[in-house]
N, C-alpha and C positions, 0 to 999 in steps of 0.2 A: 504494500500500500504506500502510495506517495504521500509525503507530508507537504503541506504548502500553506500559504497564507490565504485566508478567505477575506476578500475585500468586498465591502458593501458599496455598491455603486450609488446608493442614496446618501452616503456620508458627505460631510462638508469639510473642506480644508481651508487653512489660512492661505494668504497669497504666497508666502514663502514656501509652504508645502506644495502648492500648485506649481510654482516655478521649478522646484526640484523634481516633481513628478513628470512634468511635460517637457522640460528642457528648453522652454521658451522664455524670453525676457518678461518681466512683470508688466511692461508696457503692452505686450501682446495679450496678456490676461485681461488687462483693462480694456483693450480694444474689443475682445470677444464679448465682454460684458456690455460695453456701450453700443457697439455697432453690430455685434454678432459675427457669424460666419455662415458660409453657404455649404449646404450638404451636397452630395453628388447629384441629388434630384433637383437642385436649385432652390431648395427651401432655406429661408434665412432663420437661423436660430440664435438665441442669446443665452449666456450663462445664467443659471439660477443662482441667486445669492441669498444670504440671510445675515442678520446681525449676530455676531459671535461675542465672545468674551471681550470686554472693554470696548464694545460697540464697533469692533473691527469687522469688516466683511469676511464672510466665509463663502467658498465657491463649491458648487455641487460637483462631486467627483465624476459622476457619469457624463455630465456636460463637458467637463475638462477633457476627458478621454476622447469623447466624440469630436470636440473642436480641434484637438491636436491631430487626430487621425485624418479628419476631413481636410484640414489645412495642409497637412503634409502631402496628401495624395492629390491635391488640386494641381492642375497643369500650370496655373498662374502663381503658385506658391514659390517664393524665392528659395525655400528650404528644398523643395523638389527640384528646382532648377540647379541649385548648387550640387545636389547629390548626383544628378544626371551628368553635369559637367565633369565631376571627379571621375565618374565611371568612364566617360569618353576619353579622358586623358590617360586613364589606366590601360585602356584597350589599345591605345596608339603605340 
């Protein structure tokens, strides 16, 4: 039997935790909250938040994972572009 960590997608994280999890700058987290991101189907989604300890915002884990995945896989994403350029250079 494999042991592993069970993660609740309905959990909420601080911005620092969100940055560590997704690997994106905190400004991107703020962008996803304010302006949202596009899903592959063209739907615009926004991060769900709540007031946490000391009135700091906490971010919905499931939304963070979706935003990072959809942004990374977008053809217009600079993260996707950079990854493709590195692969092109490696192949040459």
